[in-house]
Each structure stands twice: as C-alpha cells, then as structure tokens.
C-alpha positions as CSV (number, residue, x, y, z in Angstrom):
1,L,3.4,-10.4,-43.0
2,L,7.1,-9.6,-43.0
3,S,6.6,-7.0,-40.2
4,G,4.7,-9.5,-38.1
5,L,7.4,-12.2,-38.5
6,W,10.1,-9.6,-37.5
7,V,8.2,-8.6,-34.4
8,Y,7.6,-12.3,-33.5
9,K,11.2,-13.2,-33.9
10,K,12.4,-10.1,-31.9
11,E,9.8,-10.4,-29.0
12,F,8.7,-14.0,-28.7
13,A,11.3,-16.2,-30.4
14,N,14.2,-14.5,-28.5
15,S,15.9,-16.8,-26.0
16,R,17.0,-13.8,-23.9
17,I,15.1,-12.1,-21.2
18,L,13.5,-8.9,-22.3
19,Y,10.9,-8.1,-19.7
20,R,10.5,-8.1,-15.9
21,S,7.2,-10.1,-16.4
22,E,9.2,-13.0,-17.9
23,I,11.2,-13.2,-14.7
24,E,8.2,-13.0,-12.4
25,N,6.3,-15.6,-14.4
26,S,9.2,-18.1,-14.4
27,T,10.6,-17.9,-10.8
28,T,9.3,-17.5,-7.3
29,S,12.3,-15.4,-6.2
30,P,11.1,-11.7,-5.9
31,V,12.5,-8.9,-8.0
32,I,13.4,-6.2,-5.4
33,G,15.2,-3.8,-7.8
34,E,15.2,-2.7,-11.4
35,I,18.0,-0.6,-12.9
36,V,17.5,1.3,-16.2
37,F,20.1,1.9,-18.8
38,E,21.6,5.4,-18.5
39,P,23.1,6.5,-21.8
40,A,24.3,9.8,-20.4
41,A,26.6,8.0,-17.9
42,G,29.0,7.1,-20.7
43,D,31.9,5.0,-19.4
44,N,31.4,6.1,-15.8
45,V,30.8,3.2,-13.4
46,I,29.8,5.3,-10.4
47,I,26.5,7.0,-11.3
48,F,25.2,7.4,-7.8
49,G,26.0,10.7,-6.1
50,K,24.8,12.2,-2.8
51,E,22.8,14.9,-4.7
52,S,21.9,12.7,-7.8
53,R,18.3,13.0,-8.8
54,T,18.4,10.9,-12.0
55,L,16.0,8.0,-12.5
56,I,18.8,5.5,-12.1
57,A,19.9,7.1,-8.8
58,E,16.4,6.9,-7.5
59,Q,16.2,3.3,-8.4
60,F,19.3,2.6,-6.3
61,R,17.7,4.4,-3.5
62,E,14.6,2.3,-3.9
63,L,16.8,-0.9,-3.9
64,R,18.4,0.3,-0.7
65,T,15.0,0.9,0.9
66,N,13.8,-2.6,-0.1
67,I,17.0,-4.1,1.4
68,N,16.5,-2.2,4.6
69,Y,13.0,-3.4,4.8
70,L,14.0,-7.1,4.3
71,L,16.8,-6.8,6.9
72,Q,14.9,-5.1,9.7
73,S,17.3,-5.6,12.5
74,D,19.4,-3.6,15.0
75,V,22.4,-6.0,14.4
76,N,25.3,-4.4,12.6
77,G,27.3,-6.2,9.9
78,K,24.6,-7.1,7.4
79,V,26.2,-9.1,4.6
80,L,24.9,-8.8,1.0
81,L,26.2,-11.3,-1.5
82,M,26.1,-10.1,-5.2
83,T,26.2,-12.6,-8.0
84,S,24.8,-13.5,-11.4
85,S,24.6,-16.4,-13.8
86,I,27.5,-15.4,-16.1
87,P,30.0,-12.6,-16.3
88,G,28.9,-9.4,-17.9
89,E,25.4,-9.0,-16.2
90,G,26.5,-5.9,-14.2
91,K,26.9,-7.3,-10.7
92,S,30.0,-5.2,-10.1
93,F,28.3,-2.1,-11.4
94,V,25.3,-2.7,-9.0
95,S,27.7,-3.6,-6.1
96,I,29.6,-0.3,-6.5
97,N,26.6,2.0,-6.7
98,L,24.6,0.1,-4.0
99,A,27.7,0.5,-1.7
100,A,27.8,4.2,-2.6
101,S,24.2,4.5,-1.8
102,F,24.6,3.0,1.7
103,A,27.7,5.0,2.4
104,F,26.1,8.3,1.4
105,S,23.2,7.5,3.8
106,G,25.7,7.5,6.7
107,K,26.2,3.7,7.0
108,R,29.7,2.3,7.5
109,T,30.0,0.3,4.3
110,A,32.6,-2.3,3.1
111,L,32.7,-3.1,-0.6
112,V,34.5,-6.5,-0.9
113,E,36.0,-7.5,-4.3
114,F,35.6,-11.2,-3.9
115,D,35.6,-12.1,-7.6
116,L,39.2,-13.3,-7.4
117,Y,39.1,-14.5,-11.1
118,K,38.1,-11.3,-12.9
119,P,38.0,-8.5,-10.3
120,K,36.2,-5.4,-11.6
121,V,35.5,-3.2,-8.5
122,C,38.8,-1.5,-8.2
123,E,39.0,-1.0,-12.0
124,G,35.5,0.6,-11.9
125,L,36.5,2.9,-9.0
126,G,39.8,3.9,-10.6
127,V,42.0,2.7,-7.8
128,N,44.9,0.3,-7.4
129,Y,45.3,-1.0,-3.9
130,K,48.1,-3.4,-3.2
131,A,47.1,-5.5,-0.2
132,G,43.8,-7.5,-0.5
133,I,41.9,-10.7,0.2
134,T,44.4,-13.1,-1.3
135,D,47.3,-11.5,0.6
136,F,45.4,-11.9,3.9
137,F,44.6,-15.5,3.1
138,Q,48.3,-16.1,2.5
139,G,49.3,-14.4,5.7
140,Q,51.0,-11.5,4.0
141,A,48.6,-8.7,5.2
142,T,46.5,-8.1,8.3
143,L,42.7,-7.5,8.2
144,E,43.3,-3.8,9.0
145,K,45.7,-3.4,6.1
146,I,43.2,-4.7,3.5
147,C,40.4,-2.3,4.3
148,H,41.2,0.8,2.2
149,P,39.4,4.1,2.5
150,Y,37.9,5.5,-0.8
151,S,38.6,9.2,-0.8
152,K,35.6,10.2,-3.0
153,I,32.9,8.6,-0.8
154,P,32.8,9.0,3.0
155,N,32.0,5.9,5.1
156,L,33.1,3.6,2.2
157,R,36.0,1.1,2.6
158,V,37.2,-1.1,-0.3
159,V,38.5,-4.6,0.3
160,P,40.3,-5.5,-3.0
161,A,40.9,-8.9,-4.4
162,G,44.7,-8.7,-3.9
163,T,47.5,-10.4,-5.6
164,P,46.2,-12.4,-8.6
165,L,46.4,-16.2,-8.2
166,T,46.0,-19.1,-10.7
167,N,43.6,-21.1,-8.4
168,P,42.0,-18.9,-5.7
169,A,39.2,-21.4,-5.0
170,E,41.5,-23.5,-2.9
171,L,42.7,-20.5,-0.9
172,I,39.2,-19.6,0.2
173,L,39.0,-22.9,2.0
174,N,42.1,-22.5,4.1
175,G,40.1,-21.6,7.2
176,K,40.6,-17.8,7.2
177,L,37.3,-16.8,5.6
178,P,35.2,-16.9,8.9
179,G,37.7,-14.6,10.5
180,L,37.5,-12.1,7.6
181,I,33.7,-12.1,7.7
182,D,33.6,-11.7,11.5
183,Y,36.0,-8.8,11.4
184,L,33.9,-7.0,8.7
185,K,30.7,-7.5,10.6
186,T,32.2,-6.0,13.6
187,E,33.6,-2.9,11.8
188,F,30.8,-2.1,9.3
189,D,27.0,-1.7,9.1
190,F,26.8,-3.2,5.6
191,I,29.2,-5.5,3.8
192,I,28.6,-5.9,0.1
193,I,30.4,-8.8,-1.5
194,D,30.9,-8.8,-5.2
195,S,31.4,-12.5,-5.8
196,P,32.0,-14.4,-9.1
197,A,29.2,-15.5,-11.4
198,I,27.7,-18.6,-9.7
199,G,27.1,-20.3,-13.0
200,M,30.9,-20.4,-13.6
201,V,32.6,-21.2,-10.3
202,S,31.6,-22.4,-6.9
203,D,33.0,-19.5,-4.8
204,S,29.6,-17.9,-4.5
205,K,28.1,-21.0,-2.9
206,I,31.0,-21.1,-0.4
207,L,30.3,-17.4,0.5
208,A,26.5,-17.8,0.6
209,P,26.1,-19.2,4.1
210,Y,27.7,-16.0,5.5
211,A,25.2,-13.7,3.7
212,N,22.0,-12.2,5.2
213,L,20.7,-11.6,1.7
214,S,21.7,-12.9,-1.8
215,L,21.2,-10.4,-4.6
216,Y,21.1,-12.1,-8.1
217,V,21.6,-9.7,-11.0
218,I,19.8,-10.5,-14.3
219,R,20.7,-8.4,-17.3
220,Q,18.1,-7.5,-19.8
221,N,18.6,-8.8,-23.4
222,Y,21.7,-10.6,-22.2
223,A,20.7,-13.4,-19.7
224,H,18.9,-16.4,-21.2
225,H,15.6,-17.9,-20.0
226,G,17.4,-21.1,-19.0
227,F,19.1,-19.1,-16.2
228,L,15.7,-18.7,-14.5
229,K,15.4,-22.5,-14.1
230,F,18.9,-22.4,-12.6
231,I,17.8,-19.8,-10.1
232,N,14.8,-22.0,-9.1
233,E,17.1,-25.0,-8.6
234,L,19.4,-22.9,-6.4
235,K,16.5,-21.8,-4.3
236,A,15.0,-25.4,-4.0
237,T,18.3,-27.0,-3.0
238,G,19.3,-24.2,-0.7
239,G,22.5,-23.5,-2.7
240,M,22.0,-19.8,-2.2
241,P,19.6,-18.9,0.6
242,N,17.3,-15.8,0.6
243,I,17.7,-15.1,-3.1
244,H,16.3,-11.8,-4.3
245,L,16.6,-10.5,-7.9
246,V,17.9,-7.3,-9.5
247,F,16.8,-6.7,-13.1
248,N,19.6,-4.7,-14.7
C-alpha cells in the first residue's frame, strides 16, 4: 500500500510535466524535438560538435531536420524565436546547440542574445563581447560591429545583449528593431533569437511577428501543467504564431 501511494504521488499527483504524452494530450501545438539529459556533459553548455555521435547530438540533428522541413523555402534569413514559460527551462542551451548544428551544416547562422534581462548565451559560450543589441539601439554601435564571429564554430556569428540596462523593454520599441532584423535576414541563412521567458515579460511577443517559427521549450520535471494551458491561449490569440514545442 505504501509503495502504491508513493508511486501515485510521484507519477500522478505531480503538478510538473514528466512525459511527452502529457504535452501531446493537453495541447495542439506539435512537439518537433526532444532533448535527453546528458550526464557526461557536466557543466559544458556546447554539447554539439561536427563529429558528435551521441544521442543528444543526433536529437539536435533531428530537430534541425524538422525545422528545415517546416521552413521549406529558398528565401534566406529564416528567423527562429526561442522562448519558454519561465527561466531555467533550457532555452539558451537549446538555442546555442541548435545554432551550432546549423553552422556546422554550412549555414550562415546568427545567434542573437535577445534576453536583455538575464542573458545566458555569451556566458554559455565563454565569451565577453562589448558591443551588442542595447548599444545599437542607443546609437552607440553599428550593425556590423555587433555581429561577432565565434572562433570555435565556423559560420556562426553571435549578437550579444550588450550593455546591461534597467528597463530594456522600452528600448526595443524605439523603432530600430525592424532594421536589425532586416540586416540579419540579409546577411544570414538562419537567425536564432534567444528571447526572454514569455511568461515573465512581453519582449517575446514583440519579437514574435518577425519570426518564421516559434520554438517553445518545456523542461521535464520543471514546467507545470498549467503552462500548457498558457501555450494554448497563446496559439488561440495569435500572441505567438506558428508555435512548435521542444521537450527538454
């Protein structure tokens, strides 16, 4: 009896999402990628290499293939918007390795650190670029100056968040965002935008109209079932068009 109660509490009374089937039964947005936990990776954020043959590397290749299928077009500058319900679900981790996957496949790729509140991309890559998005928005850097090459991965450019600000949301609306997106679409095949968690701030909704595909990361045993209702509401209201899910 005690064993049965323990299993029930762990598997059925848990308010957190444990299985992919729970997502598929509660939302109409399709799951196009599933990323397993890799204990051997340790603290390394970049787990995708050109010659990697691990399960998690193959899963990123499968995610890349699914994205290519969804965005069948000869037009360059495909914009992928990465977000989640709350911080800590792994959207920056997925953004970095997905960008590496596209770059290693020969695609000119831009990884944009658009979480201006808690930027994690440069920290994960182990770099510290000075000029970034906020500097461009304030007129202190040109578009060319904020696209930094990443020496360890060919074809990858990093656009960092830039100088920290207390209220970056107001800066996004100063009229320079369309110019930034247009420039990136001209220069790159794929633009991966690591945006803030949509359940916390409105920045992702401001960026969503510029995206060809919205990738919503859900972390296993971390995200709650109530977030799935929020995803359905976003899809129904058009707050984030073309939503597809990544189960981390």
